[in-house]
PyMOL Python script that loads the backbone (N, CA, C, O; Angstrom):
from pymol import cmd

cmd.read_pdbstr("""\
ATOM      1  N   MET A   1     -27.007 -16.044 -10.916  1.00  0.00           N
ATOM      2  CA  MET A   1     -25.962 -17.328 -10.820  1.00  0.00           C
ATOM      3  C   MET A   1     -24.699 -17.349 -11.442  1.00  0.00           C
ATOM      4  O   MET A   1     -23.752 -17.897 -10.878  1.00  0.00           O
ATOM      5  N   LYS A   2     -24.547 -16.648 -12.879  1.00  0.00           N
ATOM      6  CA  LYS A   2     -23.235 -16.618 -13.328  1.00  0.00           C
ATOM      7  C   LYS A   2     -22.285 -15.774 -12.506  1.00  0.00           C
ATOM      8  O   LYS A   2     -21.113 -16.044 -12.243  1.00  0.00           O
ATOM      9  N   ASP A   3     -23.170 -14.412 -12.044  1.00  0.00           N
ATOM     10  CA  ASP A   3     -22.310 -13.234 -11.081  1.00  0.00           C
ATOM     11  C   ASP A   3     -21.614 -14.543  -9.992  1.00  0.00           C
ATOM     12  O   ASP A   3     -20.384 -14.509  -9.956  1.00  0.00           O
ATOM     13  N   LYS A   4     -22.169 -15.478  -9.269  1.00  0.00           N
ATOM     14  CA  LYS A   4     -21.713 -16.165  -8.189  1.00  0.00           C
ATOM     15  C   LYS A   4     -20.765 -17.073  -8.644  1.00  0.00           C
ATOM     16  O   LYS A   4     -20.168 -17.670  -7.748  1.00  0.00           O
ATOM     17  N   LEU A   5     -20.515 -17.295  -9.589  1.00  0.00           N
ATOM     18  CA  LEU A   5     -19.595 -18.147  -9.994  1.00  0.00           C
ATOM     19  C   LEU A   5     -18.506 -17.516 -10.490  1.00  0.00           C
ATOM     20  O   LEU A   5     -17.446 -18.132 -10.375  1.00  0.00           O
ATOM     21  N   THR A   6     -18.483 -16.622 -10.927  1.00  0.00           N
ATOM     22  CA  THR A   6     -17.469 -15.688 -11.132  1.00  0.00           C
ATOM     23  C   THR A   6     -16.315 -15.105  -9.822  1.00  0.00           C
ATOM     24  O   THR A   6     -15.111 -14.933  -9.629  1.00  0.00           O
ATOM     25  N   CYS A   7     -17.540 -14.972  -9.194  1.00  0.00           N
ATOM     26  CA  CYS A   7     -17.131 -14.539  -7.919  1.00  0.00           C
ATOM     27  C   CYS A   7     -16.345 -15.359  -6.767  1.00  0.00           C
ATOM     28  O   CYS A   7     -15.565 -15.010  -5.881  1.00  0.00           O
ATOM     29  N   GLU A   8     -16.944 -16.718  -7.203  1.00  0.00           N
ATOM     30  CA  GLU A   8     -16.374 -17.634  -6.292  1.00  0.00           C
ATOM     31  C   GLU A   8     -14.879 -18.227  -7.062  1.00  0.00           C
ATOM     32  O   GLU A   8     -13.901 -18.618  -6.425  1.00  0.00           O
ATOM     33  N   ASN A   9     -14.975 -18.185  -8.469  1.00  0.00           N
ATOM     34  CA  ASN A   9     -13.468 -18.486  -9.374  1.00  0.00           C
ATOM     35  C   ASN A   9     -12.315 -17.513  -8.705  1.00  0.00           C
ATOM     36  O   ASN A   9     -11.111 -17.675  -8.506  1.00  0.00           O
ATOM     37  N   LYS A  10     -13.051 -16.640  -8.501  1.00  0.00           N
ATOM     38  CA  LYS A  10     -12.147 -15.034  -8.457  1.00  0.00           C
ATOM     39  C   LYS A  10     -11.553 -15.185  -7.023  1.00  0.00           C
ATOM     40  O   LYS A  10     -10.440 -14.668  -6.917  1.00  0.00           O
ATOM     41  N   LYS A  11     -12.032 -15.764  -5.916  1.00  0.00           N
ATOM     42  CA  LYS A  11     -11.935 -16.065  -4.585  1.00  0.00           C
ATOM     43  C   LYS A  11     -10.806 -16.913  -4.866  1.00  0.00           C
ATOM     44  O   LYS A  11      -9.676 -16.525  -4.571  1.00  0.00           O
ATOM     45  N   GLN A  12     -11.057 -18.363  -5.568  1.00  0.00           N
ATOM     46  CA  GLN A  12     -10.058 -19.426  -5.678  1.00  0.00           C
ATOM     47  C   GLN A  12      -8.683 -19.022  -6.351  1.00  0.00           C
ATOM     48  O   GLN A  12      -7.535 -19.353  -6.052  1.00  0.00           O
ATOM     49  N   LYS A  13      -9.144 -18.237  -7.311  1.00  0.00           N
ATOM     50  CA  LYS A  13      -7.452 -17.989  -7.695  1.00  0.00           C
ATOM     51  C   LYS A  13      -6.792 -17.150  -7.104  1.00  0.00           C
ATOM     52  O   LYS A  13      -5.587 -17.078  -7.349  1.00  0.00           O
ATOM     53  N   GLN A  14      -7.556 -16.045  -5.906  1.00  0.00           N
ATOM     54  CA  GLN A  14      -6.415 -15.677  -5.206  1.00  0.00           C
ATOM     55  C   GLN A  14      -5.954 -16.439  -4.119  1.00  0.00           C
ATOM     56  O   GLN A  14      -4.766 -16.230  -3.873  1.00  0.00           O
ATOM     57  N   ILE A  15      -6.333 -16.996  -3.620  1.00  0.00           N
ATOM     58  CA  ILE A  15      -5.483 -18.101  -2.889  1.00  0.00           C
ATOM     59  C   ILE A  15      -4.240 -18.565  -3.197  1.00  0.00           C
ATOM     60  O   ILE A  15      -3.221 -18.364  -2.537  1.00  0.00           O
ATOM     61  N   PRO A  16      -4.325 -19.125  -4.103  1.00  0.00           N
ATOM     62  CA  PRO A  16      -2.658 -19.839  -4.858  1.00  0.00           C
ATOM     63  C   PRO A  16      -1.953 -18.811  -5.094  1.00  0.00           C
ATOM     64  O   PRO A  16      -0.898 -18.934  -4.474  1.00  0.00           O
ATOM     65  N   MET A  17      -1.984 -17.775  -5.718  1.00  0.00           N
ATOM     66  CA  MET A  17      -1.625 -16.441  -5.818  1.00  0.00           C
ATOM     67  C   MET A  17      -0.599 -16.244  -4.869  1.00  0.00           C
ATOM     68  O   MET A  17       0.627 -16.207  -4.969  1.00  0.00           O
ATOM     69  N   PHE A  18      -1.638 -16.089  -3.620  1.00  0.00           N
ATOM     70  CA  PHE A  18      -0.914 -15.326  -2.462  1.00  0.00           C
ATOM     71  C   PHE A  18      -0.232 -16.620  -1.871  1.00  0.00           C
ATOM     72  O   PHE A  18       0.830 -16.444  -1.273  1.00  0.00           O
ATOM     73  N   PHE A  19      -0.755 -17.961  -1.979  1.00  0.00           N
ATOM     74  CA  PHE A  19       0.116 -19.049  -1.241  1.00  0.00           C
ATOM     75  C   PHE A  19       1.437 -19.809  -2.009  1.00  0.00           C
ATOM     76  O   PHE A  19       2.157 -20.632  -1.445  1.00  0.00           O
ATOM     77  N   ILE A  20       1.634 -19.257  -3.718  1.00  0.00           N
ATOM     78  CA  ILE A  20       2.821 -19.775  -4.055  1.00  0.00           C
ATOM     79  C   ILE A  20       4.069 -19.431  -3.609  1.00  0.00           C
ATOM     80  O   ILE A  20       5.035 -20.124  -3.293  1.00  0.00           O
ATOM     81  N   PRO A  21       3.814 -17.729  -3.648  1.00  0.00           N
ATOM     82  CA  PRO A  21       5.237 -17.232  -3.050  1.00  0.00           C
ATOM     83  C   PRO A  21       5.691 -17.441  -1.789  1.00  0.00           C
ATOM     84  O   PRO A  21       6.815 -17.014  -1.526  1.00  0.00           O
ATOM     85  N   LEU A  22       4.985 -18.077  -0.840  1.00  0.00           N
ATOM     86  CA  LEU A  22       4.733 -18.205   0.270  1.00  0.00           C
ATOM     87  C   LEU A  22       5.499 -19.434   0.559  1.00  0.00           C
ATOM     88  O   LEU A  22       6.375 -19.562   1.414  1.00  0.00           O
ATOM     89  N   LEU A  23       5.082 -20.266  -0.217  1.00  0.00           N
ATOM     90  CA  LEU A  23       5.161 -21.790  -0.378  1.00  0.00           C
ATOM     91  C   LEU A  23       7.179 -21.737  -0.588  1.00  0.00           C
ATOM     92  O   LEU A  23       8.091 -22.286   0.030  1.00  0.00           O
ATOM     93  N   SER A  24       7.134 -20.798  -1.752  1.00  0.00           N
ATOM     94  CA  SER A  24       8.622 -21.304  -2.526  1.00  0.00           C
ATOM     95  C   SER A  24       9.539 -20.252  -1.515  1.00  0.00           C
ATOM     96  O   SER A  24      10.751 -20.425  -1.378  1.00  0.00           O
ATOM     97  N   GLY A  25       8.881 -19.267  -0.905  1.00  0.00           N
ATOM     98  CA  GLY A  25       9.626 -18.857   0.056  1.00  0.00           C
ATOM     99  C   GLY A  25      10.201 -19.721   1.653  1.00  0.00           C
ATOM    100  O   GLY A  25      11.177 -19.750   2.403  1.00  0.00           O
ATOM    101  N   LEU A  26       9.324 -20.114   1.551  1.00  0.00           N
ATOM    102  CA  LEU A  26       9.340 -21.506   2.778  1.00  0.00           C
ATOM    103  C   LEU A  26      10.734 -22.381   2.312  1.00  0.00           C
ATOM    104  O   LEU A  26      11.823 -22.375   2.886  1.00  0.00           O
ATOM    105  N   ILE A  27      10.382 -23.059   1.205  1.00  0.00           N
ATOM    106  CA  ILE A  27      11.062 -23.930   0.598  1.00  0.00           C
ATOM    107  C   ILE A  27      12.550 -23.437   0.550  1.00  0.00           C
ATOM    108  O   ILE A  27      13.536 -24.038   0.977  1.00  0.00           O
ATOM    109  N   ARG A  28      12.485 -21.921  -0.207  1.00  0.00           N
ATOM    110  CA  ARG A  28      14.343 -21.409  -0.259  1.00  0.00           C
ATOM    111  C   ARG A  28      14.887 -21.225   0.961  1.00  0.00           C
ATOM    112  O   ARG A  28      16.118 -21.229   0.971  1.00  0.00           O
ATOM    113  N   SER A  29      14.121 -21.000   2.401  1.00  0.00           N
ATOM    114  CA  SER A  29      14.709 -20.698   3.552  1.00  0.00           C
ATOM    115  C   SER A  29      14.965 -22.038   4.042  1.00  0.00           C
ATOM    116  O   SER A  29      15.898 -22.190   4.830  1.00  0.00           O
ATOM    117  N   ALA A  30      14.216 -23.097   3.658  1.00  0.00           N
ATOM    118  CA  ALA A  30      14.829 -24.491   4.280  1.00  0.00           C
ATOM    119  C   ALA A  30      15.835 -25.070   3.374  1.00  0.00           C
ATOM    120  O   ALA A  30      16.717 -25.809   3.811  1.00  0.00           O
ATOM    121  N   TYR A  31      15.739 -24.771   2.168  1.00  0.00           N
ATOM    122  CA  TYR A  31      17.154 -25.447   1.075  1.00  0.00           C
ATOM    123  C   TYR A  31      18.120 -24.562   2.034  1.00  0.00           C
ATOM    124  O   TYR A  31      18.968 -25.136   2.717  1.00  0.00           O
ATOM    125  N   MET A  32      17.963 -23.050   2.075  1.00  0.00           N
ATOM    126  CA  MET A  32      19.282 -22.440   2.468  1.00  0.00           C
ATOM    127  C   MET A  32      19.653 -22.920   3.773  1.00  0.00           C
ATOM    128  O   MET A  32      20.879 -22.949   3.883  1.00  0.00           O
ATOM    129  N   TYR A  33      19.014 -23.324   4.848  1.00  0.00           N
ATOM    130  CA  TYR A  33      19.189 -23.755   6.073  1.00  0.00           C
ATOM    131  C   TYR A  33      20.262 -25.421   6.187  1.00  0.00           C
ATOM    132  O   TYR A  33      21.304 -25.831   6.697  1.00  0.00           O
ATOM    133  N   PHE A  34      19.220 -25.853   5.399  1.00  0.00           N
ATOM    134  CA  PHE A  34      19.860 -27.321   5.663  1.00  0.00           C
ATOM    135  C   PHE A  34      21.231 -27.571   4.377  1.00  0.00           C
ATOM    136  O   PHE A  34      21.913 -28.591   4.278  1.00  0.00           O
ATOM    137  N   PHE A  35      21.324 -26.503   3.637  1.00  0.00           N
ATOM    138  CA  PHE A  35      22.534 -26.566   3.063  1.00  0.00           C
ATOM    139  C   PHE A  35      23.465 -25.237   2.775  1.00  0.00           C
ATOM    140  O   PHE A  35      24.569 -25.360   2.244  1.00  0.00           O
TER     141      PHE A  35
END
""", "prot")
cmd.dss("prot")
cmd.show_as("cartoon", "prot")
cmd.util.cbc("prot")
cmd.orient("prot")
């Protein structure tokens, strides 16, 4: 049970780490485009 929980937590942490730079890049490109 404990191993499954830690595995799930690792998966949940990996998604935002990959998503945040992508999101910030999108915001930056939109900012450059509009201003």
